[in-house]
C-alpha positions in Angstrom: 145.2 35.9 83.8 143.5 38.8 82.0 145.4 41.6 84.0 148.5 39.4 83.1 147.7 39.6 79.4 147.3 43.3 79.7 150.8 43.8 81.3 152.3 42.0 78.6 150.4 43.8 75.6 151.5 47.3 77.4 155.2 46.1 77.7 155.2 45.1 74.1 153.5 48.5 73.1 156.0 50.3 74.9 159.4 48.8 72.8 161.7 51.6 71.8 162.7 52.5 68.4 159.3 51.8 66.9 159.5 48.1 67.4 155.9 47.7 68.5 154.3 44.9 66.6 151.2 45.3 64.3 149.1 42.9 66.5 149.0 45.5 69.7 145.2 45.0 69.9 142.9 42.4 71.3 139.3 41.2 71.8 138.4 42.2 68.1 135.0 41.0 66.9 133.0 40.7 64.1 129.7 40.5 64.4 128.7 38.2 61.1 131.0 36.7 58.2 128.1 36.3 56.1 125.6 39.2 55.4 122.9 40.7 53.1 123.6 43.6 51.1 121.3 45.7 53.5 122.7 44.1 56.8 124.9 46.1 58.9 128.1 44.5 60.2 129.4 45.6 63.9 133.5 45.7 64.4 135.0 46.0 68.1 138.5 46.1 69.1 140.4 47.1 72.3 143.9 48.5 72.2 146.3 49.6 75.2 146.3 53.0 76.3 146.7 55.9 74.4 150.2 56.8 73.6 149.8 59.8 71.4 147.6 62.6 73.1 147.1 64.3 70.1 145.2 61.9 68.2 141.4 62.2 68.0 140.7 58.5 68.1 136.9 58.9 66.8 138.2 61.1 63.8 140.9 58.9 62.9 138.9 55.7 62.7 136.4 57.4 60.8 138.6 59.0 58.6 140.4 55.8 58.0 137.1 54.2 56.6 136.4 57.2 54.5 139.6 57.6 52.6 140.4 53.9 52.1 137.4 51.9 52.3 134.2 53.9 50.8 134.1 52.1 47.9 133.2 48.9 49.9 131.7 50.0 53.1 129.3 52.9 54.4 130.2 54.0 57.9 127.0 54.2 59.9 126.9 56.6 62.4 130.4 57.9 64.3 132.8 55.2 65.7 132.2 54.8 69.5 135.4 55.0 71.7 135.4 54.2 75.4 138.3 54.6 77.6 138.5 52.2 80.8 138.8 54.2 84.0 141.3 51.8 85.5 143.4 50.2 82.9 143.1 53.0 80.4 142.4 50.6 77.4 140.9 51.9 74.3 137.7 50.2 73.1 136.6 51.1 69.8 133.3 49.8 68.0 131.7 50.9 64.9 129.0 49.9 62.5 129.4 49.3 58.6 127.2 48.5 55.8 128.2 46.9 52.7 128.2 48.6 49.3 128.9 45.8 47.0 128.1 42.0 47.0 130.8 39.1 46.9 134.0 38.8 49.2 135.1 41.9 50.9 137.8 42.9 53.0 137.0 44.6 56.0 138.8 47.6 56.9 142.4 47.4 58.3 142.3 50.6 60.9 145.4 52.2 61.6 145.6 52.4 65.4 147.4 55.8 65.0 146.9 56.7 68.9 149.7 54.2 69.8 153.4 54.4 68.8 154.8 52.4 66.0 152.9 50.7 63.1 149.9 49.5 64.5 146.9 48.2 62.4 143.7 46.6 63.5 142.7 43.6 60.8 139.5 41.8 60.9 139.8 39.5 57.6 137.1 39.0 55.3 133.3 38.5 55.1 130.7 37.5 52.2 128.2 39.8 51.1 125.0 38.0 49.6 123.5 39.1 46.5 120.3 39.4 48.7 118.6 41.6 51.0 117.4 40.5 54.5 113.6 41.2 55.0 112.2 40.0 58.4 114.9 37.6 58.9 114.1 36.3 55.2 116.7 36.3 52.4 115.1 37.7 49.4 116.2 39.0 46.2 117.8 42.7 45.6 114.9 44.9 44.6 115.0 46.8 41.1 115.3 50.3 42.7 119.1 49.6 43.3 119.3 49.5 39.5 117.1 52.6 38.8 113.4 54.2 39.5 110.7 54.7 36.9 112.2 52.7 34.1 115.3 54.9 33.9 118.6 53.4 35.0 121.0 55.5 37.9 123.8 57.1 36.0 121.8 57.5 32.6 122.7 60.5 30.5 120.3 63.5 30.8 121.0 64.2 27.1 120.1 60.7 25.8 117.0 60.7 27.9 115.7 64.3 26.9 113.3 63.0 24.5 111.3 61.1 27.3 111.5 63.7 29.8 109.6 66.7 28.6 110.2 69.8 30.1 113.0 70.0 32.7 114.0 72.9 35.2 117.6 74.0 35.9 118.7 74.7 39.7 122.3 75.3 40.0 124.2 72.0 38.7 120.9 69.8 39.3 118.2 69.5 36.4 114.9 68.3 37.2 112.5 66.3 35.3 108.9 65.1 35.9 108.3 62.4 33.2 105.4 60.7 35.1 102.7 62.0 37.8 104.5 62.3 41.4 107.9 61.2 40.0 110.9 63.7 40.0 114.2 62.8 38.5 117.1 64.6 39.6 120.2 64.9 37.2 123.5 66.0 38.8 126.1 67.3 36.1 124.0 65.5 33.4 123.8 61.9 35.4 120.6 60.8 37.0 121.6 60.3 40.7 118.2 61.2 42.7 114.4 60.7 42.4 111.6 61.4 44.5 108.2 59.7 44.5 105.4 61.7 46.1 102.1 60.2 47.1 99.4 62.5 48.4 96.7 60.1 49.4 98.5 57.8 51.6 99.9 58.5 55.4 103.5 57.4 56.2 102.1 55.5 59.0 99.9 53.4 56.6 102.4 53.2 54.4 105.1 51.8 56.7 104.5 48.1 56.6 104.6 47.9 52.9 108.1 49.6 52.9 109.1 47.4 56.0 108.1 44.2 53.7 110.0 45.7 50.6 113.5 47.0 52.2 113.8 45.4 55.7 114.1 46.9 59.0 115.2 50.4 58.6 118.7 51.6 59.2 117.0 54.7 61.5 113.6 56.2 62.2 112.1 59.0 64.0 108.6 60.7 63.8 109.0 62.3 60.6 110.5 59.5 58.5 112.4 56.3 57.9 115.9 55.6 56.2 117.0 52.6 54.6 120.6 51.7 52.8 120.9 49.1 50.2 124.5 49.0 48.8 124.8 52.5 46.9 121.1 53.2 47.0 119.8 55.5 50.1 116.0 55.5 50.6 114.2 57.7 52.8 110.5 57.6 53.5 109.2 61.0 55.0 106.0 62.8 56.0 104.5 65.6 53.6 101.7 67.7 54.8 99.6 65.6 52.8 100.8 62.2 52.1 104.5 60.7 51.8 107.7 61.1 50.0 110.0 58.5 49.1 113.5 59.8 48.2 116.1 57.7 46.3 119.7 58.7 46.1 122.5 56.7 44.3 125.3 58.1 46.7 128.3 57.0 44.3 126.8 59.1 41.7 126.0 62.1 43.9 129.5 61.8 45.8 131.1 61.8 42.1 129.2 65.0 41.2 130.4 66.6 44.3 134.1 65.5 43.7 133.7 67.1 40.3 132.2 70.5 41.7 135.2 70.5 44.3 137.9 69.8 41.4 136.1 72.6 39.2 135.9 75.1 42.0 138.8 74.4 44.2 141.6 71.9 43.1 141.7 73.7 39.5 143.4 76.6 41.4 146.1 74.5 42.7 147.3 73.5 39.2 150.9 74.5 38.1 151.4 77.2 36.2 152.6 77.4 32.8 156.5 77.7 32.4 157.5 81.4 31.8 158.3 82.0 28.4 162.0 83.1 27.7 
């Protein structure tokens, strides 16, 4: 039965004149339809054999997420692509993490390695206004909104009286308003922070971090990484102690886009009309 289904699928995919339907994929799977803000979701789907050899499938899937869905989803790692040795069917799997709470459309991924207007669609999920900690749903921690009493995205000019002396490094401004706390402003907006704790080893701090942020997205000998919505949190070893680095990825990305606009795209502006 399965082989018959494959044969029928391949015949449909090969229809001439760009007549292949949008549904030339199968076995699509979504790991969960309801998830917490710090909980990844895994998508899987299979298509017929590659018809356009020049398409890099892994890059095509990753770019579709980056260009069309970055405001709602963060791609975790790279998509995995497997091609069956006998049937040549293409199996794609990817892991996403939500950026915001509420009802969310999962990405519709163009199947650009097949001819015709093919799209892999996965429907919707619900992202709860909670985080998953040890199998239990809990309130979202305050560091998603700010750090040290300072809100993410706050303007440097408005906070200046509370910051004391600042240091400028390129387009970054660093302030140290409290012991162990460094605030980093990109293009005048608070987008990053570091907290240094010299008297606590990472191994000793790890249980407390897990109790607050849940299972890390990744971990190695030098540190741990969590992502909660737009907030990236990394705990790493110092020569003495531990450093917790927090980055608001939306604000950081916006600063990068503004820098590209200033330093690259401005050269593409249409010239002013010549004077008669």
